[in-house]
Structures are given as structure tokens and as C-alpha cells.
N, C-alpha and C positions, 0 to 999 in steps of 0.2 A: 530342407536347409537348416541341418547342425551347422555349418562354415556360415553362414550368414551372421556378420554382425554390425548392426546397425548403432551410432551410437547418439545420444539425444541430450541435451542438460537433464537431469536431476533434480532441481529448487530452481525456486526463479532468481534466484541471486546469481545463478550460473549462465544468462540468458545473457547475449551480445545483446548491445543496441539494435540490428537488426532483425533477431529476434524476440525482441524485447516489444520495438514497433510491429514483429506480424503478429504477436500473440492479441496486442492491444486491438490490429484492426479486427481479430476473429471477433471480440466479445462485446464490437463498438457497433463494426459496419455489416455484421451478418450476423442474421437472426437463428441462431442452433442451439441445438439444444446439446444437453451434454454430452451424452457421445457422439456427435456430430462435430463439436468442437474437440474431446479429444482426436478424432480421427483424421480432422484437417488440421490438427495441431503438428501430430506425433510425422504428417508426410511432410509438410515444410519442413520442422526442428531437423526428421534424418535428409533432408535432401534428397528425396527420391521422386518419383513420376510414375503414376497412375497411367497404363498405358491402355491398357482394359479391365473390363469388368464380368462377370458372368453369372451363373450358378453358381460355381466351382469354385471362385473364388477371384483374385487379382493377380492381373502381371505389371509388374514395376521395372523401370529402369534405374539402377542407382552407377554410380561411373561407371559409365558401356557397359553397366552390366546388368545383363536382363535376369528375374528371378521370377515365377509365383507363389502366394500361399495364399491357402483357403479362408476362408471367413476367422475360421478359429482360431487362428496361427498369426492374420492378421489383429483381431481382434486382442490375441498376448501380447503382440508387439504395444497394441497404444495403449497398455496397461505400464506403461515407461513412462507417460508421463500427468499419470491420473494426478499426482501432485496440481496440475493447473485448475481440477475445479475442486483440489481440497483444501482450495482458500488461499491467500495472498500471504507469502510469508518475505522475509526481506527482500527487496531487488537492487540491484544495482541502477540506479537509474541513469536517463543520458545526458554525458557530462554536459549538453550546455541544450539552450533552446534558445528561439531567435534571436543565437547571437551571444545571450549571456548563461555565465558560466552556475553551477548549484553550490547552494553553501554546502556546511557540513551535511552529507548523508543522513546520517544520524543526527541532525541539529546539535552537535557539539559544538564549543564554543562559541554562540547563540545566544542571543540574549531572548530570556524567558517569556520575554513576552510576542515572537515571531511563533513560538511552538502555540501560545496562544492564538495567533493568530488562522494560523496552519488547520488548526483542528476547529478553528469556527468554519474557515472557506470549505475547508472537509466533509465538516457536517452541512452545512447550508448546501453542497452538491445532494450529497444521499438523498434530502429531500424535497428537495426542488425539484434537481436536474437540469438547473439551469449554469448553462456553460460558462456564465461571466460567473461563475461562484469557482467554479475551474481554473480559470483562467487567472481570477486574484491568488488560488492556490501558488498557482504557478509562477506567479511575480513574489508571493513570500520568500518561494524557494528559489529559485532563479532569479539570485538579485545582486550577483557579485560580490565585490568586498563595501558593497554601500555599507552605511550604518541602519537598522530597521527602523523606518515609519510607517505605523500600517494604515496611517492618514494620506500615507501617498500609494498606496497598494493598486487603489481605481484607476488610478493615471497609467501606474505601471503596469500593469492587466493588460490597456489597451494594444503592448507592442506583442502582444500574444495569439492576439482576434484572428491574426490567419492561420495561426494554423490549424491541421485537420485535425479532426475529431481524436484520433486513435495517436495522434502522437498525443497531443494534450491526454489523453488516457495514462497517457503512460506516467505522466505526474499522480492523478490516483492511487495506482498501483506502488505507486512506491511509497507513497503516506500509510496507503493500507497495511503495508508491509511494515514498516515502519512501526507501527501501532502492536506488532505484533512482538518489535523486540524491548520497547516499552513495558509489555504485560510482560516477559522474561525477567527484566532485569528488574525491575523495579515492582513483584507483584501482591503488594500491600496496598499499592496507589491504582492501579492500573488492572481491576475486574474486569476478566470474561465477563460481557453480557448475556442473560438469559434471557434466550426469546418467549416471552410469553403474550402471544396473540400479537395481533399486529403493532410492528415498529412504530412507535412515537416518537416526534422530533423532541430531541434533549433543548432545555431551556439553557443557554449559550449564554448569556447574562450571567446566571443563576451560578451556573458552574463557574468560571474564572470568575466571578466574586468569593466565591469561597474560596477558594485556589489562593487567590491571592490573601484576603482575609487569614485562610493559615499559615500563609508567611508573612504577615502583618503582626497576628498576634491580634491587631484590631487597631493599628497604628497607623492611619493615614498617611501622615505624615513619611511614613515607609515604602509608600506602593509605589515611588517612581525607582526606588535604589531595587524593587524584588522586581519591576517590571525587565530592568534591567541583568538582572543576575544571570549567568552562564545556565542555560536550558537544565542540564544534566544536576549541577550542583544542586537547584531547586526542585526535581524531581525525589532529592538522594532527601531530601528534609520534609518533604510531602509524603516521601515511603516510611521515613522512620515515623511521624507524627499518624500515620496510617497503622504502621502495624504495634506503635502505643497503644492507642485506640481499641487498635483490635483485643490486646491482650487487656485492656480494664475490664473492657469489654465480657473478655470470658470468665476471668474473677469472679466481677458479678454476679457473672450466670451462675456460678459454684455456690458462691454465699446464701444466694436464695436454696439452693437444695436441702 
């Protein structure tokens, strides 16, 4: 099959809206192993249909053309979408949910307290699987041009309550991918988590307080101003402070030798 050319997206960011919802559906609505996920994903993304399967391989159709692949050949094709099981990278989010457009996909030009709220609901969903936390995450991101007020998030989340789980899950994928962007851009501030035993839910109150304290320098009168600081500006300052702290720690360690 040397003349067979099947094209598929090569990253999360390349997924079209329809493809993103399709992958999200496979991840949320079907109980699939990693290999099964890759198989279904490749078939769907490549736009091919399985007509027959036997011990020798598979018979497919693609754009009115029929072809046969052995099991080994088909396995090689599924390797084209292995990025799906290799962790979520930056995702192009759906342009709107429940008729509401999202804010900047990298949270640029948005207040720092929106990021803090997104992180809080994201972590809640991971450790509780409470769908309401995912609806709240959606409400933080799909907020149009409204001024952000987290006290209204729960009420705003109600408009997303009737969305199918796999559609709502695309918001989770967007934020998971965004965290990889943060790790690359602000490497001192966002360190990849080390897997040690069973993961524990983070103390979000302590985490948020520490970030706010670092930005205010302990001056509580500056808290509101910090909350409204542009997100990436806040990250830049926190990243610089984290870098300075690490450099000081390294100098101190050398002095003890």
C-alpha cells in the first residue's frame, strides 16, 4: 500500500472543532484501553470505514476507494496519532459553548483572579469528578466580555448544565493543554509535578494565598489590585521571584560545601 496516503492531525492544536469533540467523546463515553483509543481515533480522524476484519487484517473504504491493511500495517498507521495518549498539549478550544464565546485561549488580557478560579475548578474536577466543577470551569472561560466576578461563577455555570459531557470535557482538555503552555513560558513558576505514590488533592486555599502574598509582598491593601492584574503580567513577576529564589538557594548550597 505504498501509494496510500491518509492524513490526520499531528497535534491537539490541529484538531478541528468536530475532531476535538470526537476525541473527547472517545475519552468520556467509551471505556477504551490506550490501544483501543488510538484505533478508534485514527479511524475517525482519517475518515475511513472498517468494512471487514479477519485474521489477515482489515478491509477499509476511504473516499470511494477500497484497500486492505494487515494488522501490522494498520498498527503502524495508528502510531500517527500516538500524541493523543502522550498527554494533552495546547488545544484550540471550541469557539463558543451555550452561545457564549470564550476569553483569550491563553488567558492573556484577563485578570489574574480568572486564572486562579480556573485552576481551582480544574483541580476540583480532577479530584472529585464533580461535573459541576467542570461547568464552573466552563463559566470562567466562556464568559464573553463580562467583567470577571467569581462570586457569580456558580450561577453562570447553570447555562452549561445541559451540555453533553463530552462537549463540556473539551473545556477540561483546553485547560490541561494550557498548563503545558504555562510550564514552557514560565518554567521556574510552573514545575512539572513529580509522581510519588497516589496523587493528593492540592490545598488550593494555601496555593492561592501563597501566590497573592508573593505579589503583594504581604501588603493586604494591594490584594484587590493584584487580583485584577493581567494574568501573564502576574506570571512574569512570579516566575522572576521563583527564579531569584532558586538562584539564592543554589548560592547558599555552594557556600555550605
